[in-house]
C-alpha positions in Angstrom: 80.6 89.6 123.5 80.2 90.5 127.1 78.9 93.8 128.5 82.4 94.5 129.7 83.8 93.9 126.2 81.2 96.3 124.7 81.9 99.0 127.3 85.7 98.6 126.8 85.3 98.9 123.0 83.0 102.0 123.1 85.0 103.7 125.8 88.4 102.9 124.2 90.7 105.6 122.9 92.0 103.0 120.4 90.5 104.1 117.0 89.9 100.5 115.9 89.0 98.8 119.2 85.8 97.3 117.8 87.6 96.1 114.7 90.4 94.5 116.7 87.8 92.7 118.8 86.0 91.4 115.7 89.3 90.4 114.1 90.3 88.4 117.2 86.9 86.7 117.6 85.8 86.1 114.1 88.9 85.5 111.9 89.0 81.7 112.1 85.2 81.4 111.4 85.6 83.7 108.4 88.5 81.7 107.1 86.5 78.5 107.4 83.5 80.1 105.6 85.5 81.6 102.7 88.4 79.2 102.2 86.4 76.5 100.3 85.2 79.1 97.6 88.7 80.5 97.3 90.2 77.1 97.0 87.7 76.1 94.3 88.5 79.3 92.3 92.3 78.8 92.6 92.1 75.1 91.7 90.3 75.8 88.4 93.5 77.4 87.1 95.9 75.0 88.9 97.3 77.9 90.9 97.5 75.9 94.1 99.8 73.3 92.5 102.3 75.8 91.2 102.2 78.0 94.4 103.0 75.0 96.6 105.9 73.9 94.4 107.4 77.4 94.1 106.9 78.4 97.7 108.1 75.0 99.0 111.4 75.7 97.2 111.5 79.4 98.4 111.0 78.2 102.0 114.2 76.2 101.7 116.3 79.3 101.2 118.0 80.2 104.5 117.4 83.6 106.1 114.2 84.3 104.3 110.9 84.4 106.0 108.7 81.4 105.5 105.7 81.7 103.2 102.5 79.8 103.6 102.5 77.0 101.0 98.7 76.6 101.3 97.6 79.1 98.7 93.8 79.0 99.5 94.7 79.6 103.2 97.1 82.4 102.3 94.7 84.2 99.9 91.8 83.8 102.3 93.7 85.2 105.2 95.1 88.1 103.1 91.6 89.0 101.9 90.2 88.9 105.4 93.1 91.0 106.7 92.4 93.6 104.0 88.7 93.6 105.0 89.6 94.4 108.6 91.9 97.2 107.4 89.0 98.8 105.6 86.7 98.2 108.6 89.3 99.8 110.9 89.5 102.9 108.7 85.7 103.3 108.8 85.6 102.7 112.5 88.3 105.4 113.1 86.3 107.8 110.9 83.1 107.1 112.9 84.9 107.7 116.2 86.6 110.8 115.0 84.1 112.5 112.8 80.6 113.1 113.9 79.5 113.3 110.3 80.8 109.7 109.9 78.2 108.7 112.4 75.5 108.2 109.8 73.0 106.0 111.6 71.0 106.9 114.8 72.4 103.9 116.7 76.0 104.8 115.9 75.4 108.4 116.9 73.8 107.1 120.2 76.6 104.7 121.0 79.7 106.8 120.0 78.1 110.2 120.5 77.3 109.7 124.2 80.5 108.0 125.4 83.6 109.9 126.3 86.9 107.9 125.7 88.8 106.8 128.8 
């Protein structure tokens, strides 16, 4: 993260600017870190085999959106996406509600910067 990135995030009127930055810059590393564990858990119940077969057939149906046939990848990405939704909600609360600024550093960062 550059100083410009940090200033843009802190000064942003977007309620989830920091979350969006983190999402854009860390998603692939998070997928790489979590996917092996997710894959192991899904393989113990043969879920990956059945998912691939069913979604492979589903993807052949015209006019329907394509579904990721790689179940560990799909589950990992959905979980990470959900994590970022929750982080975005908390970030919005911190930016909006001074009572949400529970730590001194958060108060210092968000309490002293006026949105652009």
